[in-house]
All heavy atoms as an XYZ file, in Angstrom:
891
protein
N       0.843     -1.173      0.048
C       0.004      0.005     -0.013
C       0.872      1.233     -0.001
O       1.835      1.319      0.763
C      -0.865     -0.036      1.248
C      -1.727      1.247      1.423
S      -2.890      1.141      2.781
C      -1.864      1.461      4.128
N       0.588      2.172     -0.850
C       1.328      3.409     -0.842
C       0.931      4.291      0.329
O      -0.138      4.217      0.819
C       1.136      4.140     -2.189
O      -0.204      4.532     -2.288
N       1.817      5.177      0.692
C       1.617      6.056      1.772
C       0.877      7.274      1.233
O       1.091      7.672      0.127
C       2.965      6.474      2.406
C       2.808      7.404      3.529
C       3.737      5.233      2.867
N       0.066      7.896      2.086
C      -0.644      9.085      1.685
C       0.366     10.225      1.590
O       1.304     10.335      2.371
C      -1.684      9.502      2.743
C      -2.865      8.631      2.782
C      -3.797      8.992      3.968
C      -3.722      8.720      1.504
N       0.168     11.111      0.560
C       1.087     12.258      0.458
C       0.967     13.156      1.703
O      -0.101     13.157      2.361
C       0.565     13.005     -0.760
C      -0.296     12.020     -1.470
C      -0.816     11.091     -0.457
N       2.006     13.948      1.979
C       1.976     14.807      3.131
C       0.783     15.764      3.216
O       0.339     16.078      4.282
C       3.306     15.548      3.223
N       0.304     16.247      2.042
C      -0.785     17.166      2.055
C      -2.111     16.497      2.539
O      -3.073     17.228      2.820
C      -0.967     17.894      0.741
C      -1.274     16.958     -0.387
C      -2.561     16.427     -0.592
C      -0.347     16.600     -1.413
C      -2.968     15.636     -1.661
C      -0.677     15.826     -2.449
C      -1.979     15.350     -2.582
O      -2.308     14.514     -3.660
N      -2.184     15.181      2.562
C      -3.379     14.494      2.994
C      -3.405     14.186      4.468
O      -4.316     13.570      4.952
C      -3.528     13.232      2.178
N      -2.424     14.629      5.232
C      -2.353     14.349      6.703
C      -2.097     15.671      7.359
O      -1.540     16.617      6.876
C      -1.218     13.368      7.019
C      -1.313     12.048      6.285
C      -0.015     11.264      6.558
C      -2.515     11.286      6.748
N      -2.562     15.759      8.585
C      -2.355     16.957      9.376
C      -2.193     16.682     10.876
O      -2.015     15.514     11.278
N      -2.292     17.747     11.664
C      -2.128     17.561     13.059
C      -3.308     18.126     13.880
O      -3.268     18.289     15.073
C      -0.854     18.199     13.555
C      -0.770     19.672     13.254
O      -1.701     20.166     12.714
O       0.261     20.308     13.602
N      -4.464     18.378     13.223
C      -5.596     18.857     13.876
C      -6.213     17.725     14.749
O      -6.042     16.545     14.455
C      -6.639     19.387     12.854
N      -7.041     18.146     15.706
C      -7.689     17.171     16.555
C      -9.163     17.554     16.639
O      -9.508     18.755     16.604
C      -7.025     17.157     17.936
C      -5.645     16.580     17.900
C      -5.085     16.509     19.330
O      -5.743     16.751     20.299
O      -3.850     16.182     19.444
N      -9.978     16.558     16.844
C     -11.416     16.766     17.057
C     -11.627     17.213     18.455
O     -11.153     16.621     19.392
C     -12.215     15.508     16.766
C     -13.663     15.605     17.070
C     -14.492     16.320     16.248
C     -14.141     15.009     18.245
C     -15.804     16.497     16.543
C     -15.533     15.189     18.538
C     -16.385     15.919     17.682
N     -12.421     18.319     18.602
C     -12.754     18.817     19.947
C     -14.265     18.604     20.085
O     -15.030     18.805     19.184
C     -12.457     20.294     20.027
N     -14.614     18.072     21.271
C     -16.059     17.792     21.535
C     -16.922     19.041     21.384
O     -18.028     18.972     20.993
C     -16.185     17.271     22.949
N     -16.343     20.255     21.622
C     -17.115     21.453     21.446
C     -17.473     21.745     20.008
O     -18.306     22.617     19.695
C     -16.339     22.599     22.067
O     -15.093     22.840     21.397
N     -16.838     21.070     19.115
C     -17.059     21.273     17.697
C     -18.048     20.278     17.114
O     -18.188     20.128     15.831
C     -15.735     21.153     16.916
C     -14.850     22.359     17.101
O     -15.346     23.403     17.377
O     -13.614     22.125     16.910
N     -18.784     19.612     17.895
C     -19.702     18.540     17.456
C     -20.695     19.018     16.389
O     -20.844     18.427     15.329
C     -20.448     17.887     18.593
O     -19.462     17.377     19.514
C     -21.334     16.754     18.131
N     -21.320     20.172     16.703
C     -22.271     20.707     15.701
C     -21.596     21.134     14.415
O     -22.177     20.959     13.333
C     -23.104     21.839     16.280
C     -24.139     21.426     17.400
C     -24.829     22.659     17.946
C     -25.188     20.462     16.788
N     -20.442     21.755     14.507
C     -19.669     22.132     13.314
C     -19.243     20.980     12.518
O     -18.852     21.088     11.331
C     -18.527     23.014     13.699
C     -18.983     24.347     14.312
C     -17.788     25.193     14.713
N     -16.767     25.331     13.713
C     -15.445     25.440     13.948
N     -14.988     25.457     15.169
N     -14.540     25.577     12.948
N     -19.208     19.759     13.134
C     -18.664     18.595     12.422
C     -19.779     17.882     11.620
O     -19.500     17.105     10.690
C     -18.060     17.567     13.479
O     -17.115     18.249     14.208
C     -17.515     16.374     12.858
N     -21.050     18.101     11.932
C     -22.125     17.412     11.221
C     -22.084     17.502      9.769
O     -22.216     16.500      9.029
C     -23.501     17.862     11.797
C     -23.760     17.433     13.252
C     -25.171     18.000     13.656
C     -23.876     15.890     13.321
N     -21.818     18.703      9.152
C     -21.708     18.733      7.674
C     -20.578     17.901      7.156
O     -20.553     17.627      5.885
C     -21.557     20.213      7.342
C     -21.974     20.907      8.577
C     -21.739     19.997      9.725
N     -19.601     17.557      7.939
C     -18.405     16.814      7.445
C     -18.646     15.297      7.542
O     -17.788     14.518      7.104
C     -17.192     17.233      8.275
C     -16.790     18.656      8.181
C     -15.634     18.978      9.131
C     -16.436     19.048      6.764
N     -19.798     14.856      8.126
C     -19.992     13.397      8.250
C     -19.944     12.605      6.962
O     -19.286     11.592      6.829
C     -21.324     13.165      9.022
C     -21.250     13.334     10.504
C     -22.640     13.181     11.126
C     -20.247     12.496     11.168
N     -20.670     13.104      5.884
C     -20.547     12.273      4.625
C     -19.092     12.201      4.111
O     -18.617     11.150      3.659
C     -21.436     13.140      3.599
C     -22.312     13.913      4.483
C     -21.553     14.199      5.733
N     -18.399     13.325      4.158
C     -16.988     13.332      3.745
C     -16.141     12.291      4.547
O     -15.394     11.486      4.022
C     -16.421     14.711      3.940
C     -15.051     14.980      3.386
C     -14.585     16.396      3.640
N     -15.525     17.368      3.151
C     -15.165     18.513      2.606
N     -13.870     18.826      2.513
N     -16.086     19.307      2.150
N     -16.299     12.338      5.885
C     -15.508     11.387      6.694
C     -16.006      9.969      6.612
O     -15.194      9.029      6.813
C     -15.547     11.916      8.160
C     -14.665     13.075      8.362
O     -13.622     13.155      7.724
N     -15.085     14.017      9.172
N     -17.274      9.724      6.317
C     -17.765      8.381      6.074
C     -17.136      7.825      4.867
O     -16.658      6.617      4.852
C     -19.271      8.365      5.958
N     -17.001      8.574      3.775
C     -16.374      8.104      2.581
C     -14.878      7.864      2.843
O     -14.221      6.895      2.439
C     -16.577      9.104      1.407
C     -15.704      8.702      0.217
C     -18.043      9.145      1.027
N     -14.267      8.794      3.648
C     -12.805      8.615      3.989
C     -12.573      7.300      4.768
O     -11.627      6.652      4.580
C     -12.345      9.832      4.745
C     -12.078     11.043      3.936
C     -11.783     12.315      4.836
C     -11.021     10.853      2.939
N     -13.583      6.991      5.654
C     -13.424      5.751      6.430
C     -13.520      4.557      5.501
O     -12.685      3.588      5.640
C     -14.505      5.667      7.467
N     -14.371      4.613      4.498
C     -14.424      3.466      3.551
C     -13.120      3.383      2.701
O     -12.592      2.295      2.480
C     -15.596      3.674      2.623
C     -16.954      3.508      3.161
C     -18.020      3.945      2.209
C     -17.153      2.099      3.594
N     -12.592      4.520      2.317
C     -11.391      4.496      1.585
C     -10.158      4.012      2.407
O      -9.296      3.281      1.957
C     -11.016      5.948      1.059
C     -11.923      6.430     -0.116
C     -11.688      7.915     -0.321
C     -11.623      5.666     -1.356
N     -10.125      4.399      3.657
C      -9.081      3.912      4.577
C      -9.224      2.384      4.718
O      -8.201      1.698      4.703
C      -9.115      4.625      5.916
C      -8.670      6.020      5.907
N      -7.533      6.431      5.256
C      -9.202      7.126      6.427
C      -7.392      7.755      5.415
N      -8.383      8.187      6.121
N     -10.456      1.897      4.833
C     -10.661      0.424      4.887
C     -10.218     -0.238      3.638
O      -9.542     -1.339      3.716
N     -10.528      0.294      2.489
C     -10.031     -0.259      1.203
C      -8.538     -0.259      1.140
O      -7.900     -1.246      0.764
C     -10.618      0.518      0.068
C     -10.022      0.151     -1.300
C     -10.466     -0.894     -1.997
C      -8.944      0.924     -1.769
C      -9.879     -1.252     -3.214
C      -8.329      0.597     -2.955
C      -8.855     -0.451     -3.703
O      -8.210     -0.830     -4.894
N      -7.890      0.848      1.527
C      -6.478      0.961      1.483
C      -5.837     -0.058      2.463
O      -4.688     -0.477      2.148
C      -6.013      2.338      1.774
C      -6.341      3.323      0.654
C      -5.963      4.755      0.984
N      -4.596      4.947      1.411
C      -3.498      4.922      0.641
N      -3.729      4.870     -0.694
N      -2.327      5.089      1.093
N      -6.447     -0.339      3.523
C      -5.877     -1.277      4.548
C      -6.120     -2.727      4.230
O      -5.328     -3.562      4.746
C      -6.432     -0.954      5.952
N      -7.062     -3.050      3.346
C      -7.355     -4.452      3.056
C      -7.163     -4.779      1.554
O      -6.163     -5.431      1.186
C      -8.778     -4.777      3.491
O      -9.663     -3.855      2.823
C      -8.925     -4.658      4.972
N      -8.039     -4.376      0.761
C      -8.024     -4.765     -0.632
C      -6.840     -4.220     -1.460
O      -6.257     -4.947     -2.231
C      -9.346     -4.252     -1.362
C     -10.514     -5.008     -0.685
C      -9.352     -4.591     -2.801
C     -11.873     -4.439     -1.007
N      -6.446     -3.039     -1.130
C      -5.310     -2.423     -1.888
C      -4.037     -3.214     -1.723
O      -3.162     -3.232     -2.616
C      -5.116     -0.983     -1.372
O      -4.195     -0.326     -2.146
N      -3.829     -3.920     -0.603
C      -2.641     -4.735     -0.399
C      -2.545     -5.823     -1.421
O      -1.429     -6.290     -1.806
C      -2.702     -5.324      0.985
C      -2.286     -4.372      2.060
N      -1.016     -3.785      2.143
C      -2.947     -3.884      3.097
C      -0.935     -3.022      3.155
N      -2.149     -3.018      3.774
N      -3.667     -6.341     -1.861
C      -3.591     -7.500     -2.857
C      -3.036     -7.077     -4.174
O      -2.477     -7.928     -4.915
C      -4.941     -8.131     -3.027
O      -5.834     -7.164     -3.573
C      -5.539     -8.666     -1.705
N      -3.149     -5.784     -4.556
C      -2.629     -5.326     -5.856
C      -1.210     -4.932     -5.760
O      -0.513     -4.921     -6.777
C      -3.478     -4.052     -6.271
C      -4.946     -4.444     -6.681
C      -5.935     -3.995     -5.852
C      -5.226     -5.297     -7.752
C      -7.273     -4.354     -6.149
C      -6.490     -5.593     -8.043
C      -7.540     -5.109     -7.243
O      -8.825     -5.456     -7.562
N      -0.762     -4.475     -4.597
C       0.610     -4.028     -4.479
C       0.748     -2.599     -5.044
O      -0.240     -1.950     -5.283
N       1.918     -2.188     -5.335
C       2.165     -0.880     -5.845
C       2.283     -0.882     -7.409
O       3.372     -1.006     -7.896
C       3.501     -0.322     -5.224
C       3.428      1.067     -4.772
O       2.350      1.613     -4.877
O       4.473      1.558     -4.347
N       1.184     -0.916     -8.065
C       1.152     -1.029     -9.489
C       0.658      0.173    -10.222
O       0.665      0.236    -11.448
C       0.169     -2.241     -9.901
C       0.766     -3.555     -9.384
C      -1.177     -2.040     -9.421
N       0.340      1.222     -9.553
C      -0.199      2.469    -10.194
C       0.932      3.232    -10.932
O       2.026      3.304    -10.400
C      -0.845      3.389     -9.103
S      -1.894      4.620     -9.874
N       0.584      3.711    -12.072
C       1.547      4.461    -12.939
C       1.615      5.878    -12.477
O       2.529      6.647    -12.878
C       1.085      4.421    -14.365
C       1.192      3.125    -15.034
C       0.795      3.267    -16.505
C       1.025      1.973    -17.210
N       0.966      2.065    -18.589
N       0.691      6.285    -11.596
C       0.645      7.716    -11.154
C       1.119      7.798     -9.716
O       0.977      6.820     -8.954
C      -0.784      8.214    -11.226
C      -1.291      8.489    -12.643
C      -2.113      7.602    -13.236
C      -0.873      9.611    -13.332
C      -2.549      7.807    -14.556
C      -1.302      9.863    -14.592
C      -2.138      8.984    -15.216
O      -2.601      9.218    -16.520
N       1.536      8.930     -9.322
C       1.756      9.288     -7.959
C       0.879     10.532     -7.626
O       0.969     11.480     -8.376
C       3.259      9.642     -7.671
C       3.368     10.024     -6.171
C       3.501      9.061     -5.193
C       3.311     11.362     -5.779
C       3.605      9.424     -3.837
C       3.366     11.754     -4.411
C       3.529     10.772     -3.497
O       3.639     11.151     -2.209
N       0.131     10.476     -6.590
C      -0.094      9.402     -5.636
C      -0.931      8.292     -6.332
O      -1.528      8.521     -7.398
C      -0.853     10.053     -4.528
C      -1.510     11.264     -5.093
C      -0.572     11.646     -6.196
N      -0.978      7.146     -5.705
C      -1.786      6.061     -6.203
C      -3.257      6.451     -6.328
O      -3.636      7.473     -5.788
C      -1.659      4.795     -5.339
O      -2.343      5.043     -4.081
N      -4.003      5.710     -7.076
C      -5.473      6.095     -7.294
C      -6.170      6.149     -5.997
O      -7.004      7.047     -5.752
C      -6.081      5.109     -8.271
S      -5.447      5.272     -9.935
N      -5.948      5.240     -5.046
C      -6.668      5.273     -3.770
C      -6.201      6.465     -2.943
O      -7.028      7.071     -2.240
C      -6.480      3.953     -3.017
O      -5.144      3.681     -2.705
N      -4.913      6.785     -2.949
C      -4.424      7.962     -2.232
C      -5.005      9.228     -2.860
O      -5.337     10.189     -2.146
C      -2.951      7.969     -2.194
N      -5.105      9.269     -4.158
C      -5.711     10.328     -4.888
C      -7.159     10.529     -4.424
O      -7.635     11.659     -4.173
C      -5.638     10.164     -6.409
C      -6.215     11.333     -7.217
C      -5.319     12.301     -7.684
C      -7.516     11.439     -7.511
C      -5.812     13.389     -8.413
C      -8.011     12.502     -8.269
C      -7.159     13.461     -8.749
O      -7.627     14.460     -9.417
N      -7.892      9.395     -4.266
C      -9.340      9.460     -3.908
C      -9.431     10.052     -2.529
O     -10.271     10.890     -2.253
C      -9.901      8.045     -3.892
N      -8.489      9.727     -1.600
C      -8.500     10.259     -0.213
C      -8.338     11.750     -0.340
O      -9.070     12.577      0.281
C      -7.427      9.576      0.672
C      -7.262     10.385      1.957
C      -7.815      8.174      0.987
N      -7.322     12.218     -1.070
C      -7.103     13.679     -1.144
C      -8.227     14.391     -1.769
O      -8.562     15.558     -1.393
N      -8.840     13.821     -2.834
C      -9.986     14.483     -3.556
C     -11.237     14.588     -2.595
O     -11.813     15.703     -2.578
C     -10.335     13.645     -4.773
N     -11.456     13.578     -1.791
C     -12.600     13.661     -0.918
C     -12.314     14.629      0.238
O     -13.211     15.382      0.634
C     -12.958     12.261     -0.354
C     -13.996     12.362      0.752
C     -13.527     11.405     -1.444
N     -11.072     14.673      0.720
C     -10.744     15.638      1.752
C     -10.921     17.053      1.244
O     -11.524     17.846      1.965
C      -9.297     15.425      2.146
C      -8.984     14.229      3.010
C      -7.489     14.058      3.202
O      -6.676     14.474      2.393
N      -7.118     13.490      4.357
N     -10.370     17.321      0.130
C     -10.370     18.736     -0.385
C     -11.741     19.173     -0.919
O     -12.090     20.334     -0.780
C      -9.340     18.837     -1.525
C      -7.956     18.816     -1.035
C      -7.544     20.102     -0.380
O      -7.842     21.146     -0.860
N      -6.909     19.998      0.794
N     -12.458     18.242     -1.559
C     -13.683     18.654     -2.331
C     -14.947     18.088     -1.857
O     -15.993     18.424     -2.416
C     -13.456     18.349     -3.813
C     -12.259     19.052     -4.399
N     -12.256     20.397     -4.759
C     -11.010     18.686     -4.601
C     -11.107     20.767     -5.173
N     -10.275     19.753     -5.128
N     -14.901     17.204     -0.863
C     -16.168     16.603     -0.411
C     -16.459     15.239     -1.080
O     -15.753     14.895     -2.062
N     -17.504     14.598     -0.647
C     -17.805     13.255     -1.094
C     -18.225     13.227     -2.611
O     -17.744     12.457     -3.375
C     -18.906     12.652     -0.278
N     -19.118     14.141     -3.023
C     -19.574     14.110     -4.385
C     -18.535     14.555     -5.364
O     -18.208     13.810     -6.359
C     -20.886     14.946     -4.501
C     -21.354     14.984     -5.960
C     -21.955     14.358     -3.598
N     -18.011     15.768     -5.209
C     -16.988     16.255     -6.204
C     -15.737     15.371     -6.135
O     -15.099     15.144     -7.149
C     -16.713     17.713     -5.961
C     -15.804     18.249     -7.026
C     -15.601     19.762     -6.873
C     -14.702     20.254     -8.013
N     -14.380     21.656     -7.902
N     -15.383     14.937     -4.901
C     -14.203     14.068     -4.768
C     -14.390     12.746     -5.524
O     -13.457     12.288     -6.093
N     -15.585     12.233     -5.499
C     -15.892     10.989     -6.239
C     -15.764     11.221     -7.744
O     -15.262     10.381     -8.505
C     -17.244     10.466     -5.905
N     -16.180     12.357     -8.205
C     -16.139     12.719     -9.583
C     -14.668     12.895     -9.996
O     -14.266     12.396    -11.108
C     -16.915     14.042     -9.907
N     -13.891     13.556     -9.219
C     -12.445     13.717     -9.524
C     -11.755     12.356     -9.523
O     -10.896     12.106    -10.429
C     -11.778     14.639     -8.516
C     -12.107     16.117     -8.569
C     -11.598     16.861     -7.382
C     -11.511     16.759     -9.863
N     -12.122     11.500     -8.624
C     -11.571     10.190     -8.613
C     -11.932      9.365     -9.837
O     -11.114      8.623    -10.427
C     -11.981      9.417     -7.315
O     -11.521     10.229     -6.221
C     -11.412      8.054     -7.227
N     -13.209      9.452    -10.259
C     -13.691      8.732    -11.476
C     -12.883      9.196    -12.639
O     -12.481      8.418    -13.517
C     -15.139      8.914    -11.628
N     -12.647     10.559    -12.735
C     -11.860     11.050    -13.902
C     -10.447     10.509    -13.843
O      -9.845     10.247    -14.851
C     -11.874     12.596    -13.900
N      -9.876     10.447    -12.653
C      -8.526      9.893    -12.452
C      -8.491      8.456    -12.943
O      -7.541      8.014    -13.630
C      -8.076     10.081    -11.076
C      -6.849      9.239    -10.666
C      -5.570      9.753    -11.330
N      -4.432      9.032    -10.951
C      -3.725      9.249     -9.861
N      -3.922     10.289     -9.125
N      -2.669      8.487     -9.588
N      -9.446      7.653    -12.491
C      -9.504      6.284    -12.879
C      -9.638      6.086    -14.338
O      -9.091      5.146    -14.955
C     -10.624      5.495    -12.161
C     -10.390      5.336    -10.634
C     -11.709      4.798     -9.994
C      -9.264      4.420    -10.369
N     -10.358      7.012    -15.056
C     -10.506      6.931    -16.476
C      -9.188      7.236    -17.160
O      -8.938      6.717    -18.305
C     -11.583      7.974    -16.913
N      -8.338      8.006    -16.560
C      -7.030      8.335    -17.155
C      -5.999      7.185    -16.951
O      -4.945      7.144    -17.542
C      -6.425      9.584    -16.513
C      -7.072     10.850    -16.916
C      -6.305     12.063    -16.451
N      -6.042     12.162    -15.036
C      -6.821     12.768    -14.129
N      -7.970     13.281    -14.455
N      -6.413     12.803    -12.887
N      -6.331      6.252    -16.038
C      -5.417      5.138    -15.662
C      -5.708      3.956    -16.558
O      -6.722      3.226    -16.307
C      -5.623      4.787    -14.144
S      -4.380      3.724    -13.524
N      -4.892      3.750    -17.523
C      -5.076      2.617    -18.471
C      -3.708      2.129    -18.909
O      -2.729      2.869    -18.653
C      -5.953      3.032    -19.668
C      -5.521      4.245    -20.344
N      -4.451      4.290    -21.209
C      -6.011      5.548    -20.258
C      -4.285      5.517    -21.626
N      -5.194      6.334    -21.008
N      -3.606      1.064    -19.592
C      -2.310      0.484    -19.961
C      -1.422      1.422    -20.814
O      -0.228      1.348    -20.755
C      -2.587     -0.796    -20.739
C      -3.959     -1.176    -20.259
C      -4.692      0.118    -19.936
N      -2.031      2.321    -21.558
C      -1.227      3.242    -22.409
C      -0.944      4.568    -21.753
O      -0.383      5.461    -22.425
C      -2.023      3.383    -23.715
C      -2.213      2.050    -24.399
C      -1.371      1.337    -25.096
C      -3.447      1.287    -24.295
N      -1.941      0.154    -25.496
C      -3.174      0.118    -24.973
C      -4.658      1.504    -23.673
C      -4.217     -0.820    -25.110
C      -5.606      0.516    -23.777
C      -5.376     -0.682    -24.506
N      -1.328      4.749    -20.557
C      -1.120      6.022    -19.851
C       0.293      6.226    -19.589
O       1.037      5.251    -19.247
C      -1.907      6.057    -18.558
N       0.825      7.417    -19.736
C       2.181      7.714    -19.512
C       2.479      7.731    -17.946
O       3.569      7.370    -17.526
C       2.561      9.059    -20.065
C       4.044      9.298    -20.074
C       4.383     10.553    -20.822
O       3.587     11.520    -20.978
N       5.584     10.564    -21.410
N       1.549      8.153    -17.161
C       1.699      8.193    -15.702
C       2.423      9.439    -15.262
O       2.477     10.431    -16.011
N       2.969      9.453    -14.073
C       3.654     10.572    -13.512
C       2.955     11.073    -12.289
O       2.094     10.472    -11.711
N       3.338     12.338    -11.884
C       2.739     12.957    -10.753
C       1.395     13.601    -11.111
O       1.314     14.360    -12.150
C       3.695     14.029    -10.162
C       3.098     14.762     -9.028
C       5.010     13.394     -9.697
N       0.404     13.285    -10.406
C      -0.957     13.820    -10.653
C      -1.591     14.111     -9.308
O      -2.379     13.359     -8.782
C      -1.793     12.775    -11.385
C      -3.132     13.208    -11.792
O      -3.384     14.512    -11.812
O      -4.013     12.399    -12.042
N      -1.302     15.300     -8.745
C      -1.796     15.660     -7.434
C      -3.232     16.153     -7.596
O      -3.692     16.640     -8.631
C      -0.980     16.737     -6.862
C       0.346     16.259     -6.294
O       0.387     15.114     -5.785
O       1.319     16.941     -6.395
N      -3.948     16.054     -6.476
C      -5.344     16.536     -6.401
C      -5.315     18.091     -6.464
O      -4.479     18.728     -5.840
C      -6.006     16.127     -5.092
C      -7.353     16.654     -4.943
C      -6.059     14.595     -5.005
N      -6.145     18.665     -7.324
C      -6.124     20.147     -7.343
C      -6.689     20.638     -5.990
O      -7.732     20.168     -5.448
C      -7.161     20.512     -8.456
C      -7.933     19.228     -8.741
C      -7.099     18.136     -8.247
N      -5.964     21.552     -5.385
C      -6.323     22.114     -4.049
C      -7.566     22.968     -4.173
O      -7.804     23.622     -5.130
C      -5.158     22.910     -3.520
N      -8.449     22.791     -3.171
C      -9.687     23.626     -3.075
C      -9.150     25.037     -2.725
O      -8.416     25.190     -1.747
C     -10.597     23.088     -2.037
C     -11.957     23.653     -2.098
N     -12.172     24.972     -1.655
C     -13.130     23.209     -2.537
C     -13.469     25.228     -1.750
N     -14.043     24.192     -2.344
N      -9.600     26.065     -3.501
C      -9.105     27.362     -3.192
C      -9.518     27.946     -1.828
O      -8.822     28.857     -1.322
C      -9.672     28.217     -4.351
C     -10.822     27.494     -4.858
C     -10.522     26.016     -4.621
N     -10.558     27.427     -1.272
C     -11.066     27.950      0.021
C     -11.173     26.823      1.062
O     -12.136     26.801      1.764
C     -12.394     28.716     -0.148
C     -12.191     30.028     -0.960
C     -13.549     30.719     -1.188
N     -14.612     29.901     -1.803
C     -14.699     29.579     -3.096
N     -13.716     29.956     -3.893
N     -15.704     28.854     -3.517
N     -10.264     25.915      1.061
C     -10.313     24.826      2.078
C     -10.153     25.372      3.398
O      -9.173     26.052      3.704
C      -9.260     23.816      1.744
C      -9.331     22.573      2.558
C     -10.327     21.643      2.356
C      -8.402     22.373      3.656
C     -10.368     20.416      3.139
C      -8.549     21.244      4.399
C      -9.496     20.301      4.165
N     -11.116     25.168      4.280
C     -11.145     25.848      5.585
C     -11.196     24.875      6.751
O     -11.755     25.207      7.769
C     -12.253     26.891      5.628
C     -13.640     26.307      5.453
C     -14.720     27.375      5.423
N     -16.019     26.831      5.468
C     -16.707     26.397      4.420
N     -16.194     26.525      3.244
N     -17.887     25.920      4.571
N     -10.777     23.710      6.583
C     -10.853     22.677      7.579
C      -9.451     22.233      7.994
O      -8.497     22.549      7.377
C     -11.634     21.445      7.105
C     -13.039     21.810      6.553
C     -13.316     21.796      5.230
C     -14.023     22.168      7.478
C     -14.551     22.146      4.745
C     -15.288     22.544      7.011
C     -15.566     22.551      5.691
O     -16.791     22.868      5.252
N      -9.433     21.457      9.079
C      -8.171     20.850      9.494
C      -8.203     19.366      9.152
O      -9.244     18.767      8.943
N      -7.034     18.705      9.149
C      -6.918     17.330      8.902
C      -6.210     16.639     10.106
O      -5.301     17.197     10.659
C      -6.026     17.063      7.655
C      -6.566     17.623      6.342
C      -5.563     17.389      5.209
C      -7.892     16.972      5.921
N      -6.787     15.521     10.467
C      -6.178     14.732     11.548
C      -4.990     13.978     11.056
O      -4.719     13.873      9.898
C      -7.202     13.788     12.212
O      -7.469     12.768     11.268
C      -8.456     14.515     12.616
N      -4.265     13.380     12.033
C      -3.093     12.587     11.605
C      -3.478     11.384     10.848
O      -2.576     10.760     10.192
C      -2.184     12.292     12.835
C      -2.815     11.392     13.842
C      -1.962     11.238     15.048
N      -2.492     10.279     15.937
C      -2.105      9.018     16.070
N      -1.197      8.576     15.248
N      -2.702      8.168     16.887
N      -4.748     11.023     10.854
C      -5.197      9.823     10.136
C      -5.890     10.291      8.809
O      -6.382      9.464      8.078
C      -6.156      9.000     10.963
C      -5.526      8.377     12.132
N      -4.556      7.332     11.994
C      -5.627      8.612     13.407
C      -4.174      6.993     13.172
N      -4.817      7.787     14.070
N      -5.966     11.569      8.575
C      -6.553     12.107      7.322
C      -8.003     12.390      7.321
O      -8.576     12.687      6.315
N      -8.687     12.395      8.526
C     -10.016     12.802      8.575
C     -10.166     14.331      8.619
O      -9.266     14.964      9.089
C     -10.740     12.149      9.776
C     -10.929     10.661      9.596
C     -10.026      9.705     10.189
C     -11.909     10.115      8.789
C     -10.174      8.387      9.981
C     -12.060      8.770      8.626
C     -11.161      7.870      9.167
N     -11.267     14.817      8.152
C     -11.506     16.245      8.121
C     -12.285     16.716      9.371
O     -13.316     16.137      9.690
C     -12.282     16.689      6.834
C     -12.497     18.076      6.738
C     -11.559     16.072      5.603
N     -11.782     17.764     10.042
C     -12.409     18.355     11.187
C     -12.469     19.826     11.002
O     -11.706     20.438     10.225
C     -11.632     18.011     12.475
C     -11.583     16.492     12.759
C     -10.180     18.505     12.399
N     -13.343     20.469     11.734
C     -13.508     21.977     11.646
C     -12.130     22.544     12.091
O     -11.447     22.055     12.961
C     -14.564     22.330     12.672
C     -15.435     21.090     12.779
C     -14.458     19.952     12.642
N     -11.729     23.615     11.391
C     -10.582     24.367     11.825
C     -10.745     24.966     13.165
O     -11.883     25.356     13.484
C     -10.235     25.379     10.753
N      -9.710     25.032     13.931
C      -9.874     25.632     15.263
C     -10.327     27.106     15.100
O      -9.867     27.797     14.187
C      -8.432     25.583     15.847
C      -7.613     24.705     14.965
C      -8.361     24.555     13.650
N     -11.226     27.482     16.026
C     -11.669     28.888     15.969
C     -10.633     29.770     16.564
O      -9.903     29.376     17.556
C     -12.978     29.031     16.741
O     -12.778     28.504     18.044
C     -14.092     28.307     16.102
N     -10.430     30.891     15.909
C      -9.391     31.836     16.393
C      -9.935     32.678     17.566
O     -11.087     33.120     17.569
C      -9.033     32.764     15.243
C      -8.336     32.005     14.158
C      -7.941     32.951     13.024
N      -6.955     33.870     13.545
C      -6.522     34.958     12.880
N      -7.095     35.251     11.761
N      -5.590     35.678     13.386
N      -9.152     32.752     18.572
C      -9.557     33.592     19.739
C      -8.663     34.841     19.780
O      -7.565     34.780     20.213
C      -9.392     32.744     21.032
C     -10.327     31.570     21.013
C     -10.185     30.808     22.275
C     -11.237     29.745     22.298
N     -10.930     28.474     22.610
N      -9.240     35.907     19.235
C      -8.459     37.176     19.213
C      -8.688     38.009     20.405
O      -9.668     38.029     21.063
C      -8.907     37.969     17.970
C      -8.428     37.243     16.742
O      -7.410     36.534     16.713
O      -9.160     37.344     15.710
C-alpha cells in the first residue's frame, strides 16, 4: 500500500465542542473511512502497481478531503478513467480547493478548523 502524500495528513484534533460544526463533514468522513478500509485491506492485494503518484486510492482520499464526497468521487472517477495500460503516468496531485477551511487529523479525517480567539 502506498503512503498518503503529506498534504493528505495533518495535526488537527477533534474537539467535543465542535460537534455541531462537524455534522456537515459526516458524509466526507464516512467516505474517507471506507477509503481507509479499502487501502488497509483490498489495496494490499494489488501491491504498488499504479503508474501515477499518488496512487489512485491515495488520490481518492485527497480528492474527498479537499472537495467533499460528491465532487471528490467525480475527480476520482476522472482519475480512474486516465489510468489505463497506455497512460504515461507521472505525478498527478489533487487540485487544491481554493477555500479549504478545515483541519486534517493525523489519520486524514476532516475536522473543523480551530476557531481563532483574538
